[in-house]
C-alpha positions as CSV (number, residue, x, y, z in Angstrom):
1,M,-35.4,-20.6,-62.3
2,K,-34.2,-23.1,-65.4
3,P,-31.4,-23.1,-68.1
4,L,-33.1,-22.8,-71.4
5,G,-33.1,-25.9,-73.3
6,G,-30.8,-28.1,-75.0
7,W,-28.3,-26.5,-71.9
8,V,-26.2,-29.1,-70.5
9,G,-23.4,-28.5,-68.0
10,G,-23.2,-26.6,-64.7
11,P,-24.1,-22.9,-65.0
12,P,-22.4,-20.7,-66.6
13,P,-20.3,-17.4,-64.0
14,A,-22.4,-14.3,-63.0
15,S,-19.8,-12.8,-64.9
16,T,-21.7,-13.3,-68.4
17,E,-24.9,-12.0,-67.8
18,V,-26.1,-8.8,-69.2
19,Y,-29.1,-6.1,-68.1
20,I,-31.4,-4.8,-70.9
21,A,-33.3,-1.7,-70.4
22,R,-36.3,1.0,-72.2
23,L,-38.0,-2.4,-73.0
24,P,-42.4,-1.5,-74.5
25,Q,-44.3,-3.3,-71.6
26,D,-46.0,-5.2,-74.6
27,I,-42.6,-7.5,-75.4
28,Y,-42.8,-11.0,-73.9
29,E,-39.7,-14.0,-74.2
30,N,-41.8,-15.0,-77.3
31,T,-40.0,-11.8,-79.7
32,L,-36.8,-11.4,-77.3
33,I,-35.9,-14.5,-76.6
34,P,-34.7,-15.7,-79.8
35,L,-33.7,-12.0,-80.6
36,F,-31.1,-12.4,-77.8
37,Q,-30.3,-16.2,-78.4
38,S,-29.4,-15.1,-82.0
39,V,-26.1,-12.8,-81.1
40,G,-24.8,-16.1,-78.3
41,K,-26.1,-19.5,-76.6
42,L,-27.5,-17.8,-74.1
43,Y,-28.8,-19.7,-70.6
44,E,-31.6,-18.9,-68.9
45,F,-33.4,-14.7,-69.4
46,R,-35.7,-13.7,-66.8
47,L,-37.8,-10.8,-68.2
48,M,-39.4,-9.0,-64.8
49,L,-42.7,-8.8,-64.6
50,T,-45.5,-6.5,-62.9
51,F,-47.6,-7.8,-60.0
52,S,-50.3,-7.5,-62.8
53,G,-48.4,-9.5,-65.5
54,L,-47.3,-6.5,-67.6
55,N,-43.5,-6.6,-68.3
56,R,-41.7,-3.7,-66.0
57,G,-39.8,-2.9,-68.9
58,F,-36.0,-4.7,-67.9
59,A,-34.7,-8.1,-67.9
60,Y,-31.8,-10.3,-67.7
61,A,-29.9,-12.3,-70.6
62,R,-27.1,-14.8,-68.9
63,Y,-24.9,-16.4,-71.5
64,A,-22.7,-19.4,-72.0
65,T,-19.4,-17.5,-72.2
66,L,-18.2,-13.7,-71.2
67,Q,-17.3,-13.5,-75.2
68,D,-21.1,-14.4,-76.4
69,A,-22.0,-11.6,-73.7
70,R,-20.0,-9.1,-75.0
71,R,-21.1,-9.9,-78.9
72,A,-24.7,-9.2,-77.5
73,I,-23.6,-5.5,-76.3
74,A,-22.0,-4.4,-78.7
75,V,-24.7,-5.7,-81.2
76,L,-27.9,-5.1,-79.5
77,H,-27.2,-1.9,-77.4
78,R,-29.2,0.7,-79.2
79,F,-31.6,-1.7,-81.2
80,Q,-34.2,-0.5,-82.5
81,L,-36.9,-2.7,-81.5
82,R,-39.5,-0.7,-83.5
83,Q,-39.8,2.2,-84.9
84,G,-37.9,5.0,-81.8
85,C,-37.8,2.2,-79.6
86,A,-33.6,1.5,-78.7
87,I,-33.4,-0.5,-75.5
88,I,-29.9,-0.6,-73.4
89,V,-27.9,-3.6,-72.9
90,C,-24.4,-3.5,-70.6
91,W,-23.3,-5.6,-68.1
92,S,-25.2,-6.9,-65.2
93,T,-24.3,-5.1,-61.9
94,Q,-24.6,-7.9,-59.7
95,K,-25.9,-6.0,-56.2
96,R,-26.8,-8.6,-54.4
97,E,-27.9,-6.3,-51.4
98,L,-31.6,-4.6,-50.6
99,V,-32.8,-2.3,-48.1
100,I,-36.9,-2.3,-46.9
101,S,-36.8,1.3,-44.9
102,G,-40.4,2.6,-43.0
103,L,-40.0,-0.3,-40.6
104,G,-41.5,-0.2,-37.2
105,T,-39.6,0.7,-33.8
106,L,-40.7,-2.7,-32.3
107,V,-40.0,-4.8,-35.2
108,S,-37.4,-7.4,-34.1
109,Q,-34.8,-9.2,-35.8
110,Q,-36.6,-12.5,-35.4
111,E,-39.6,-11.4,-36.7
112,L,-37.8,-9.8,-38.9
113,E,-36.2,-13.1,-40.7
114,A,-38.8,-15.2,-40.6
115,R,-41.2,-13.0,-42.6
116,V,-38.4,-12.5,-44.8
117,Q,-37.5,-16.7,-45.2
118,M,-41.2,-17.0,-45.7
119,V,-41.5,-15.0,-48.9
120,T,-38.4,-15.6,-50.9
121,E,-34.8,-17.8,-51.0
122,G,-31.1,-17.4,-51.2
123,I,-31.6,-14.5,-48.4
124,H,-27.6,-14.9,-47.1
125,S,-28.2,-12.1,-44.1
126,V,-30.6,-9.5,-42.4
127,T,-29.9,-6.8,-40.5
128,L,-31.6,-4.6,-38.5
129,H,-30.5,-0.8,-37.6
130,D,-32.2,2.3,-36.6
131,S,-32.8,4.1,-39.2
132,P,-29.9,7.5,-40.1
133,C,-33.5,9.1,-42.4
134,Q,-36.8,9.0,-40.1
135,R,-36.9,9.2,-36.4
136,Q,-38.6,6.4,-35.0
137,A,-38.4,4.0,-37.5
138,K,-36.4,0.9,-38.9
139,L,-34.1,0.0,-41.6
140,A,-33.2,-3.6,-43.1
141,V,-30.7,-4.9,-44.6
142,L,-31.0,-8.4,-46.4
143,K,-27.5,-9.9,-48.7
144,Y,-29.2,-12.6,-51.0
145,K,-26.6,-15.4,-52.4
146,S,-26.8,-13.7,-56.1
147,H,-28.1,-11.0,-58.4
148,E,-30.8,-13.1,-59.3
149,A,-32.1,-14.0,-55.8
150,A,-31.8,-10.5,-55.3
151,A,-33.7,-9.1,-58.7
152,L,-36.8,-11.8,-57.5
153,A,-37.1,-11.0,-53.4
154,R,-37.3,-7.3,-54.9
155,K,-39.9,-8.0,-56.9
156,A,-42.1,-10.1,-54.4
157,L,-41.2,-7.4,-51.5
158,M,-42.1,-4.7,-53.7
159,E,-45.6,-6.8,-54.0
160,G,-46.9,-6.2,-50.6
161,N,-45.6,-10.0,-49.3
162,L,-43.8,-8.8,-46.2
163,Q,-47.0,-8.3,-44.2
164,L,-45.3,-6.5,-41.3
165,G,-48.5,-4.5,-40.6
166,K,-46.8,-0.9,-41.1
167,S,-47.8,1.5,-44.7
168,G,-44.9,3.4,-46.3
169,V,-42.6,0.6,-46.0
170,R,-40.2,1.1,-49.0
171,V,-38.3,-1.8,-50.6
172,D,-35.4,-0.8,-52.6
173,W,-31.6,-1.8,-53.8
174,L,-29.5,-0.3,-51.0
175,D,-27.6,2.6,-52.2
176,P,-23.7,2.3,-51.0
177,Q,-23.9,6.1,-49.7
178,L,-26.4,4.7,-47.5
179,K,-24.4,1.6,-46.4
180,K,-21.7,3.9,-45.6
181,K,-23.6,6.0,-43.9
182,L,-25.4,2.9,-42.0
183,Q,-21.3,1.2,-41.3
184,L,-20.6,5.5,-39.5
185,C,-23.4,4.8,-37.2
186,E,-23.4,1.4,-36.4
187,G,-20.0,1.4,-36.2
188,E,-20.0,-2.5,-37.4
189,P,-20.9,-4.2,-40.8
190,L,-23.9,-4.7,-42.0
191,S,-23.3,-8.7,-42.7
192,S,-22.3,-11.1,-39.8
193,Q,-20.4,-12.3,-42.9
194,V,-18.0,-10.2,-44.1
195,Q,-16.4,-10.9,-47.8
196,G,-13.2,-12.0,-47.6
197,G,-13.6,-13.1,-44.0
198,E,-12.1,-9.1,-43.0
199,S,-14.1,-7.2,-40.5
200,Q,-14.6,-3.5,-41.7
201,A,-15.8,-2.1,-38.0
202,V,-16.0,1.8,-38.5
203,P,-16.2,4.2,-35.2
204,R,-19.5,5.2,-33.6
205,P,-20.4,9.1,-34.8
206,V,-18.5,11.4,-32.3
207,A,-18.7,15.4,-31.4
208,P,-15.3,16.1,-33.7
209,R,-13.8,19.1,-32.2
210,L,-14.3,17.1,-28.4
211,S,-12.5,13.7,-30.5
212,L,-10.2,15.9,-32.3
213,Q,-9.3,18.0,-29.3
214,N,-8.3,14.9,-27.0
215,V,-5.4,14.3,-29.5
216,L,-3.8,17.6,-31.2
217,G,-5.4,20.1,-30.4
218,T,-8.7,22.2,-31.3
219,P,-9.7,21.6,-35.2
220,V,-10.5,24.3,-37.4
221,F,-13.0,23.7,-40.1
222,M,-14.2,24.2,-43.4
223,T,-16.6,22.8,-45.7
224,K,-18.6,23.3,-49.0
225,C,-21.0,21.1,-50.8
226,V,-20.5,20.3,-54.0
227,Q,-23.1,18.3,-55.4
228,V,-26.9,17.8,-54.6
229,K,-28.6,15.0,-55.5
230,P,-32.8,14.6,-56.5
231,N,-32.9,11.7,-53.6
232,G,-31.3,13.9,-50.9
233,W,-28.0,13.4,-50.9
234,Q,-25.5,15.9,-50.6
235,K,-21.8,15.7,-51.3
236,Y,-19.2,17.6,-49.1
237,W,-15.9,19.2,-49.5
238,Y,-14.2,19.6,-46.6
239,Q,-11.4,20.6,-45.1
240,V,-9.5,20.4,-41.7
241,V,-6.1,22.3,-40.1
242,V,-5.3,20.5,-37.0
243,P,-2.7,22.0,-34.5
244,G,0.2,20.4,-34.4
245,W,-0.1,18.4,-37.7
246,P,1.8,19.3,-40.4
247,V,-0.7,20.1,-43.7
248,P,-4.0,20.1,-43.9
249,I,-6.3,17.3,-43.9
250,S,-9.2,17.7,-46.8
251,G,-11.7,14.9,-49.1
252,F,-15.1,14.9,-50.1
253,T,-18.1,13.0,-48.1
254,W,-21.9,12.5,-49.0
255,V,-24.5,13.6,-46.0
256,L,-28.0,12.7,-46.1
257,S,-30.3,15.8,-46.0
258,D,-32.9,14.8,-43.5
259,R,-34.4,17.8,-41.7
260,Q,-33.6,16.1,-38.1
261,G,-31.9,18.8,-37.0
262,Q,-28.7,18.8,-37.9
263,S,-27.2,20.5,-40.7
264,E,-25.4,19.1,-43.6
265,H,-22.2,21.0,-43.4
266,D,-22.7,19.7,-39.1
267,K,-22.7,16.0,-41.0
268,A,-20.0,16.5,-43.5
269,K,-18.1,17.6,-40.4
270,V,-18.8,14.6,-38.0
271,D,-18.1,12.6,-41.1
272,A,-14.5,14.2,-41.4
273,A,-13.9,13.8,-38.1
274,L,-14.2,10.1,-38.4
275,H,-12.2,9.8,-41.3
276,I,-9.1,12.0,-39.6
277,L,-9.5,9.8,-36.3
278,H,-8.9,7.1,-38.5
279,L,-5.8,8.5,-40.1
280,L,-4.8,10.1,-36.7
281,S,-5.1,7.0,-34.9
282,E,-3.1,4.4,-37.8
283,S,-0.2,7.5,-38.0
284,L,0.6,8.0,-34.6
285,G,0.1,4.4,-34.1
286,A,3.5,3.9,-36.1
287,S,5.8,6.2,-35.0
């Protein structure tokens, strides 16, 4: 994406970008760019379009300075583009990771990388995982060098350009809870290059009763579902009494309802056991 006319110098920081939503589908850059230029100097404006050329109802505006971006949010958030049509203007979240789900089990990392590089730009890393949500399926996590590159890649991939020979393939932003679930299942970081240069590997899931019993004795688990989301994720509170440990250990975890045999309570127990084993290993190692 080229800078808007009249720009001199390097690009501003990514933190100067705002996200715009609830745009009518018949409004385009000729209306939007002058509006957003009226509150500050724009570096670029990206209106996201469908394959057929209609706008998808959202856009990104990147300003020269943080002050300009703040002014855009203050002035244009809930601005009435027309009667009964108030737009949303807020800080862009700068997401850079996509997930491709529903891949066949025969898809290889090499084939996937080649396909992704053919249809998208700015790819940082590609990792392939066994799907924690579907049997006999894989999913891939794609990390891009910038939010702009990830957004453009998402659009390209959603239009069916991947061509991996399997129907039902879906592309979306990587949900933080799914990222956590993959880390627990794989026992390694999702990307070969971890931010900050520090690995955040997590042990592979193991039977909680057996593992904790090996440490201090047979634990007693209590779990309770406290929140359910429409996409199937459930938030669980847990409390575990471990023999020989002075106080109960409690916390929260998210699990996915996928109807594959294991109950959500059992999944919450596995997550709780992993967390507690980590805490106990740190405490016992320090003593």
